[in-house]
N, C-alpha and C positions, 0 to 999 in steps of 0.2 A: 461521407465521415457526416455523423449526426453531432447537431451539438444547442445542448439546450443551456439556458439561462434564465437565472432566477433571482431579482432584483429582492434584497435583502429590505424588509419594511420599516425603517427605521429612520423617520424624520431628520436626524443631527447629519446622518450618513446614506445620503438618496442615493449619492453615487455609486455606494457600493454594490454588488451583484454576488452572488454565489452560483458557481456551477456544479452541478451534482449528476453524474452521469448515470446511469442504471447499472446494476450490478451483474456481470459478465461471469459464465460457465466457461468450462474449458474452451468453449467456442465461441468467441466473442460476438454478441449481437451488436454493438455497438462499440466505436470510440472515440474518445474527441478528449479535448485539450482547450488551453484556453484562447480566446480567438484574438483578442486586443490583450497581450499581453508588451507589442512593441518589440519582439524578438524577432531576428528572420528566420523564415520560414525553416530553412533548414536545419535550424537548431531545436525547432518545435518536431520536427521530424525526428532525429535522432534521437531525442527525450521519449517520444512514442515508441523508437524501435527497441532502445534500452529496456523501459517498463516491458513490451510484449516478450523481448526475450527471457524477464526476469518471470514472466507469468510461465512459461512456457518450460521455464527449468524445474518451478514449482510442479506442472502438470507429471516433468518426467518422473519424479519422486513419490508420484503417488502409485499404491498399491493395488493390484487387481485382484488380489484376494479381498485387501478390505472393499475395497468396492461391491466384489460379487456378495459378500457377507453382510452389508450394508442394504443391496438389493432383495438380497433374501429375507432378511427381518421384514422388509414394508411388504414382502409376499406373503408373508406370515401372515402378518395382519392383514391384508386383504382378505387371503384365502379364511381366515376366521370371522369378519364381517358375513360371509357368503357362503357359515357354515358349514365349509371344508374343514373339516379336522385334519384328516389323512396329508392334506396340499399343505398345511400349515405348518406339520410335524416333519414332514417332509422339508420343507422350505429351513426349518429353524435347524434340522442334522447336516445341512448345507451350509448354512453360516457359521456354525458350531464347527466343521471342518475348515474350513475356510481359513477360520483365525486361528485356528491349531497349524495350522501352516506357516503362518505367518510366525509363531512363538516356537516354535521351532528353528526356523532357519532364524532367529534372533532373539533370545530369550527375553533381552534385556532391552527391547523395544518395547516403548510407553504408549507413542499415539501412532497410528496406520492413517495417514491422509487417503482420504476418501472423492475428496472434493476440492477445486480451485476457482476461488472467484475474486473479482480485482473492481475496484471503484475509485472514480476520480473526483477531488475537491477543488477546484483551483478559484481563486479569487479572484476579481475584477478593481484594483482597487490601486491608488500610491502610498509608500511607505507610512507617509503622514500620514494617508485617512485610517489605515494600520493602526496605528499609534493612538491616534484622537478615541479609533472603538475601541481599544483596550483599555483608553481610562474611563471611557462613559460604560465599561462592562463593572470596574472596579465601581466608578459611584453607584450605578444602579445596584450593586450586591450589597455595599456600605447601606443602601435605603431597604434592602430587603424586598427587591424584584428582581428575585431568582429565577422564574420563567424569563421576564424582559431580557435579561443577561444573557440566559442559554441562550435563547434565542439568535440572539447577536456574537456571541463568541461561536456558533457553531457555524458562521461561517468564516472563520478568521483560521483558513486552513490552503494552503497552493499543494496535494500530496495525491500520488496515488495511493492506495489499501489494498494488498493483495491477500487476502484472505483465505486459510484452507479449515478444509473442516478432518478432523481425526475420528475414527473410532478409540478411546482409551481401553488397551487391553487387559489394565489393569484391572477392570470391571466390569466390560459387555458383554468377554465370553460367558462367566459364570452366571449373570442376570438371563442371558438366553438360555444356559439349560436351564435356569431354576424356572421356567413360562413350562418347559416341556410336560411337567409334571401338575398341572394348573389343565393342559389341555384333556390328562388322561382322564382326569377328576369330572371332567366335565366344567370344568367350572371355565367357561368361556368366557363370560366378561372381566373376569380376572384375569385372565390371561392376555386378554386385548388392554387391559390399563395397565399392567407390567410392559408389554413390548414398546408403549407409550412412552412409560417412563427409562426404556432402554435406549429409545428413539432420543429423547429428550437431553440423553448423557455426550454427545456429541460435543466434542471440544473445540473451538478457534483457536488460529492462533492468527496475529496479523502481523502483516512486516510492511514498515512505514517508507516510501522515497518520497524524501521530498524534492517536488518538483523544481524550486530554486537553486537547490545545493544541486541537481542534475543539469538544469539550465547554465548555471557558473561553469561549471565545469566541462560543459561544450564548449562555452563561451571562450573559455582560457586554450582548450587545444585547440579551435581555430584563428585564436593569435598568433599560436604556439607555430602553427605551418605556415600563417603569413613572414613571419619574424625570417624563419631559417629558409622561405625561398628568397632564390636569388635574380634580382634584376624585376625586383618586384613593383610594382607600379605606383603612382600617388597615390590614387583612390586605394592600392593594398596599405596602402604609409595611412590613411588616413582611417582604414577601417579597424587596425589595429589598435587606437584610442579606442575607438567606440566600441571595438568589443570588450576591450579592459574594464570600460565605465560600466556595460550593461551587467558585465559580469558583476563588480563590486554593487550597481544596484539590486541586483539579484540574491546579493548575499545581505544586502542590507535588510530586503523583503524579509528573508528566511531567516534573521535575526529578531525583528519585530513579531513576527506568527510564533516565534517559539521555539524553534527549531536548532538546539544546540545552545550553549552559553557562551555570557560575555567571552571566557576568554579564549574559544575557537574563533571567535568571529574578530578579535585584534590581532592573531597570530596571520589571520588571513588578511586584512589591511594593513600590516606592517611588508607582509609579504609583495600585495601589490605595488605599496609603495617602492618597496626595492626591487622590482620590476621596470616600474616605470622612469626611474635612475639610471637603470642599467641601459633601457631602451633610447633616454637622452642623450645618454655616454656614448651609446654605441661599443657597448661592450656585452660580455658573452650571457645570455640569458637561459640555458638549458636547466642549469645549477636550482634557478628560483621556479624553475616552471614545474620542475620536480617537486619541490617541495609545497608547491601550491595545491599539487596532485594528492599529496599527501595528508594535506590541513582537511582540504574535501572529503579524499576517504575517510578519514579518523572520523569527522561530523558526519558523514551520511552513516557507517558504523555506529556511532551513539546513541544515534535512533532508533535500531534495532537490538539494543541490550535490553 
């Protein structure tokens, strides 16, 4: 597993660093997660598995016809660069045919996915440092120092971003068809320019997965498993408290980073307090864990709207 950390060059917050993983295509070249989040290694592994599964689901949704149409478009442009007009026309005919197949299958389909990539941003900082950084961003903006604020703000993230490139079916097929007459008339440069414009119309959709929210959910699941365990050891009982505290800390970080609104986190804190009270009183906790899961699921879902 490759890990790379970049320190944010801000004197006031020298302790804050930003990890950025390289974008990954369908077959991952690197995967990474925060090195020093002070979370159990098992939780980080579970987080990575969850994100990998999400990316895999997105890859399953890709359309072979759409991918072939995109490849054919690029092949047509390459053929024109090499003055191979017949090959270019054949490639464009293939692209058109593939897209027509998609539209016959689903006339209402607007976007046809062709590629999936994902990237990690993870901040290495305490909640207090994050809040201080947010305040500094506000002060920089008030002083008109937009670029300095932008540099600092870019580091305030802890998330996976799964990006999907899509062919816009409302415009792409017609744009491809419009290139053929240009080639027939020998207007090669115009045809190449038109193809480049077509390729620039791909639409990118992003799915954001908040790492603190995912970590908190896995910590709560681990705590629930220990609570339901018969004859648990003293160490395991102590671990329950640690897991609940860490889950709370993760949601504090999520709130400081702006993942969700104040009401979401207020509900979570109330449920954690209720859970701790039931544990101290040796009362059943199943219902509380269920509500906590719903709260975290709702919070994650709100980031996808």
